[in-house]
C-alpha positions as CSV (number, residue, x, y, z in Angstrom):
1,X,9.8,16.6,71.7
2,X,9.4,18.4,74.8
3,X,5.8,19.8,75.8
4,X,5.3,23.7,75.6
5,X,6.1,25.8,77.7
6,X,2.5,26.7,80.0
7,X,2.2,30.4,81.2
8,X,2.7,30.3,84.4
9,X,6.3,27.2,84.2
10,X,7.1,30.9,82.2
11,X,6.3,33.3,84.7
12,X,8.1,31.8,87.4
13,X,11.4,32.0,85.1
14,X,10.2,36.0,85.2
15,X,10.3,36.0,89.1
16,X,13.4,34.6,89.4
17,X,16.4,36.8,91.1
18,X,18.9,37.9,88.4
19,X,21.4,35.6,90.0
20,X,18.7,32.5,90.1
21,X,18.1,33.0,86.4
22,X,22.3,32.6,86.3
23,X,22.5,29.8,88.1
24,X,19.6,28.0,86.3
25,X,20.8,28.7,83.1
26,X,24.3,27.2,84.0
27,X,22.8,24.0,84.6
28,X,21.2,23.5,82.5
29,X,24.5,25.2,80.1
30,X,26.6,22.1,81.1
31,X,23.7,19.4,80.4
32,X,24.7,19.9,76.9
33,X,28.0,21.2,76.7
34,X,31.0,20.7,78.1
35,X,31.8,22.7,80.3
36,X,35.6,22.8,80.2
37,X,34.9,23.6,76.0
38,X,35.7,27.3,75.1
39,X,33.8,27.9,71.8
40,X,36.1,30.3,69.8
41,X,34.8,32.9,67.3
42,X,36.4,35.3,64.6
43,X,36.0,38.6,63.0
44,X,36.4,38.3,59.5
45,X,35.9,40.8,58.7
46,X,34.0,44.3,58.7
47,X,32.4,46.6,56.1
48,X,32.5,45.2,53.3
49,X,29.3,45.5,51.9
50,X,28.6,41.8,51.6
51,X,24.7,41.4,53.9
52,X,21.7,41.4,51.8
53,X,19.9,42.6,55.1
54,X,20.1,46.4,55.3
55,X,20.3,47.2,59.2
56,X,20.8,50.7,60.3
57,X,22.6,49.0,63.2
58,X,25.2,47.2,61.1
59,X,28.9,47.9,59.9
60,X,27.6,45.0,57.7
61,X,24.7,45.7,55.8
62,X,24.0,46.4,52.5
63,X,22.8,50.1,53.1
64,X,26.6,50.9,54.1
65,X,29.4,53.3,51.3
66,X,32.1,52.4,52.5
67,X,33.7,52.0,49.9
68,X,35.4,49.1,49.3
69,X,34.5,45.8,47.1
70,X,32.7,43.8,48.9
71,X,33.1,40.2,49.2
72,X,30.7,36.8,49.2
73,X,29.8,35.8,52.4
74,X,31.6,31.6,53.8
75,X,29.5,29.4,52.9
76,X,27.9,27.3,56.2
77,X,30.3,24.5,56.9
């Protein structure tokens, strides 16, 4: 298990110029993931009212009455 970050390490990240931070993030990402692989995400449905959360900004939220029949959420594979 890695040691927790120190305050000075966290501040050093905040002090980096944006593109230096972006470059550093890309280097860390490439250490853990194949840079030639692309993750594809798909929005399966919207405004189904299936989400139990009550977020004001999200069309999936149960707070909105869309007139559509609520669908079950997919199981995590």
